[in-house]
Structures are given as C-alpha cells and as structure tokens.
N, C-alpha and C positions, 0 to 999 in steps of 0.2 A: 699015531694018531696026530700028536706035535710034530715029529721029526715029516710025519709025510707033508704036512701042511706047510711047515719052512721049505720043503724040497718044491714046493708047487712055486710056491712063492717065489723061491733061488732061481728059478726055473720061467717064470712068468719076465723078471727084469731081468734074465739073462739076455732072453729075446729081443726085452727092449731096446739092448746097446748092440746087439751083433749085429754092425754094420756089414760087414765081409762074407756073412752068411746068404743074406740077400742081393749080393749083388753079382750075375755071371763072373766067370774067371777073376775076382779078385784076387783071388792067393797071386795073379801073376802081377799084382801093380807095386810092390814093393820094391822088387825084381827092377820093374820098370822104371817107376819114380827114381831109385840107385842109379840107373842109367842114363835116361835125361836128365839128370843134374851134373853127373861126371861128364858129360861131354856138354855141357853148357859152359862148366868149369872149363875144359880145355880151348873151350873156342872163344873164351876170355882171356887165353893166357897168348892163342895166338894173335889175338887182334890188341895184344898192348893194354886189353883194360886193365884200372887195377881193380885186385882185389886182392887183401887180405886177410888171411886162414887160419884158426885156431889161438886167434889172439886171449891169453887168459883174464877169467876177473873173478878167481879163486883161486884155490889149493886143488880141489879134486880136478882129476884129468877129464870129467865132463865141460868143467865150468870155462868153455872155451866160444867164442861166437866168432862167424866169418864176418865181414864186411864187404860189402860189393857197390864199388864208387858209380857216379854219373859221370861221363865225359863231357859233362859241362857243372858249372860254377854248383857248387851243393846247395840247394833250396832247404833243408831238414835233415832229420834224422825219422825212418821207419823203420823198427823192430819188429820182427816174424816171429813168431813164436809154434813152432808142429806139436803136433798130437802124437797119437797112439796111447795113448786113456795113463798117460803118464809111465807105460810101462816098458813102453818099446821105439824103438825110432831116435833120430840124432839131424842133429842139421842140414850133415850133407844130403840128403834126399831131396832137398827142399829149392837148391840154390836159384834154381832158373824158375821159381815164381816170383823171385826179388825183380825178373825185368820189368815188372809192367811199371813199378814206381820209380826203377832207376833210369828211364825211357823218360820221367819226366823230371829228373834233377834232381832225386833224392838219392842219398845214400841210404842203405839197405844191411841194418843189422840184422843176423840170423845165427840164436844164440841153441848149444846143448844144453843139458840138465841133465843130473843123476835122476837114475828111472828109478823108480819100486821095486821090487821092498826094502833097495839100499835106504835108500830115501822118503819120506812120508812125505804126502804132496805139503803141510806147510812146510815144506824145506824147499818143495823145489817152488813156493809161491815166493822165500826168501830170496834164492839163487835169479828167480827172472828179475828183481829186484836190483840186485848187487847190478846184474848185465848192463839191464834199462842206461844204471848210473856211470858204469865204464863206459860203456858205446858215448851214454851225452858229453863227458867230457873229448869224447875223441870227434866228434860231429858236432858243429856251433847251429844255429837255430831250432825252429819249433820241430815236436817230436808227436811219430803217428802212432799207434800201434795197434796191431794187425796178430788174430791166431787163431787156428784150427782146433777144431774139436776140445781134446786136455788142453793144446794151449790159446783155446776161448776163453775158458777159463780163466787161465792165469794172467790172460791180460786184462780182463774184466776184475778178477780180485785185485790187480793194484791199483782200483779206482775204489775202494773200499776205504772207508773214515777210518782202521787202523792199518792203510798202507805206510811200507816202511822209507815208503824214497823221501828222501829230503824236499823241501819247499820248493827251492830252486829247480830240479827238476821234475818234479808234479804242474809246475806254474806253465810249465815246455811244450806239456801235456792237452793237441789240440784237441785230439780226436782218437776213439778208439773201433775198430771193427772186429767184432766175434764172430767166429765161423764157426757154425754148427756149435754155439760155445757149451757146456756146461755149467749151470746156473745154479742149480741145485745138485748137490752131492749125498744129500739125504738116503736117494733109491739106491746107487751103488753101493751101499751094507747086504743089501739083499743082495745081492752079485755073486758067481764063485768067480769074480776078477780081483772079488776083495779080501782074499785070502793071500793077492801081491800088494794088494796097496791098501790092508791090516788098516784101515778108518775105521774109526769110531762115532758115534752117536757127537762127540763131543767135537770132536776136528772135522767131520762130516756136514754140522750146522755150522762153525768156523771156518769154514774152506768156500762157502754158498754166499757167492757174492748178494744174490737174491737176499737172499737173506742180513743184509747187511744196509747202512746208506751211504750213498754213495758219495763222494767228497763233493766241496763245494767246485759248480761249473762245470759237472761231469758231466762230456759229449761222447757217448756210445752208440753202434750199431748193431743188434745184434744179427744176424746173418743167416741165410739156413735157406734150404734148397727143399721147395717142396714136393722132392721128391725123394726125401729123407723117413728114417723110421719115425713114427709119429712122438715120441720120448723126444729130439732134435728140437722137433717143429715146437714142443709144449716149452722145453728150457728156455730156447728167446723167448715167445712170448712171453711166458713169466719175467723174465727180466725186464721185459717192457711193461709188464702191467704194474710191477712192484716198481722200480723206480720211475715211473711215471708220478709214481707218488707221491715223492721225495724230491722232487724239485731239477729229476734229471735233465739232459737234454736226450732221450734217449728215444729210438725207434724201432722198428721188428721190420725188415724186410724178406718177401717169401720169394727166393729166388728160380721162377718157373719149376720145371720137374728136374733139376739136378741133385744126384745124390749126396752121401756124404762124401765125395769126391772129386766128383765132376764139378760140384762148389765151388773149389780153389782153385779151378785153372783158369778163373778168366784176368788172376795177378798177372800170368805172362801178359798179357794185355794193358795197353799203356793209355787205350781209351774205350776197357771195356764199364761196365757199368760197376764192377764191384770195387775197380784199382779208382773210378773217376769217385765211388763213395770215402773211400780211406783216403784221399786226397781234397775234398771239395771246400770249397772256403767256409768256414767257422765266423759266426756272426759271434 
C-alpha cells in the first residue's frame, strides 16, 4: 500500500513537470534548436561579427561559455543560462537567443555546465557563479542575468543571501529575469527525474531560491507563459510572493498563452516585451 501511494505521488509530480508531453511534436524541438543556433553562428562568422566560443571558466570539459558581441560599443553583459532540468542540453542550442540583447548593444555570455548525475545541483550553482565572474572580467559595465527553466533556477539562486559571487560582481547585477524558473525544488523529490538529480530534502531546500532571503537591492522578474503547466506558473508566483515580503524588487509576468518553449522566443527580438524587460532601466 505504501509503495502504491508513493508511485501515485511520483506519477502526479512527473505529469506536473512534463512539458514535452503536453506540446505537439515537441520531440522535434531539440534538433530544431540545434540547427537554428548553428545557422546563427554560421551567419555571424560570414558577416564578420565577433563570436568567441568555448572560453573555459573551470577545469571540466563543460565549464565553457560563448561570448556574442554587439557591433556597437558594449553597454554591458547579459548572461543567459540554458535549461534542460540540469540533465540535458548545452550552450550550443541557444546562440540565436542572444540576438535581441546583442542588437541593443550588450555582450551575451552563454555558459554550459556539468549535467546531473555527474554534478549535483548545488555544484552546478557554483559553476554558474564562476562563469558569471569569469565573463564579468571580460566585459565591463552593468550585468543582467536571464535563465530558462533550470537556468531560471540558477540565475535566481545567484541572488540568494548565501551567494558566492564577490561583492564587486554582485553590485554590477542590475536585473535578473527567471523565465519559467523553478524556485522550490522540493516537489522534484517525488519525481522519477530525481533518479538523475539525486536531490535529498536538505539539498532541495538549500537550493530553492523561494526559501532564501534575497541579497540587498535584488531586482528580479519571474516570467512565465500563461499556457505552461500549472506548476511552472505556481513556481513563478511563489518566488514573487515570497520575495515581495523580503524587500526585493520582484514582479511576476504571465506572458499571454506561451508554452514552456515559445516563451523564450522573444529573446531573439530586440524590441520584444521580454527583451525590454531584461534591459529595462532600474531605478
């Protein structure tokens, strides 16, 4: 009886986080993303736009990032952290998403990171911190962070009270957009995905941004599609509710009826709502 109850709980939470199962033809998306990003890189090279690839920020083979540079003087640095539930994908799938902010004069860093189960989520958090530090040494000016899904978790986690970012880098981070981010990891304990993530209750709690106090003067938008799985909308609303009571500059935007994957498409557009939100002037 206990095992049956546990299986029912796992099935319920698996459904809550299964994005592709609820989007027609979504199994074709990874190949589509990879090809689209490759075409963008090829075009950048053909047009003599500056694109630096595979810059190491650590010793692991996946501790590398790309830098996409604007054609005009650099206004600052945007770091975009990819998703994939910490267990799949890498930076090479998303290069074209840099275009919206690049066209506005910002350099864009796209890091990869070691995937679970080789790395625990807590270790991945530290990798992203190191990537931001390394990129900040290469690009002057203010910093903006964006991340999608698991990447949304990672960029919001950077703003927590136990962040390992040095003060001089943290002070440069003006705004963060967590797109369809996961801010309370405890439900993942009940998923079959956790066979790869290997979360326990202690780490799930420690790595949940919504259960932390944000750093002073934190500014963050939890951005989510209105057509996403209800759990992702709840996760964005949760961060908004929790951090509003802790004096952060936090908002939650439910973006039309976008699903978990179309919600990031606007990043390619220099005048889209999501690009405008990421680059907006912070008072």
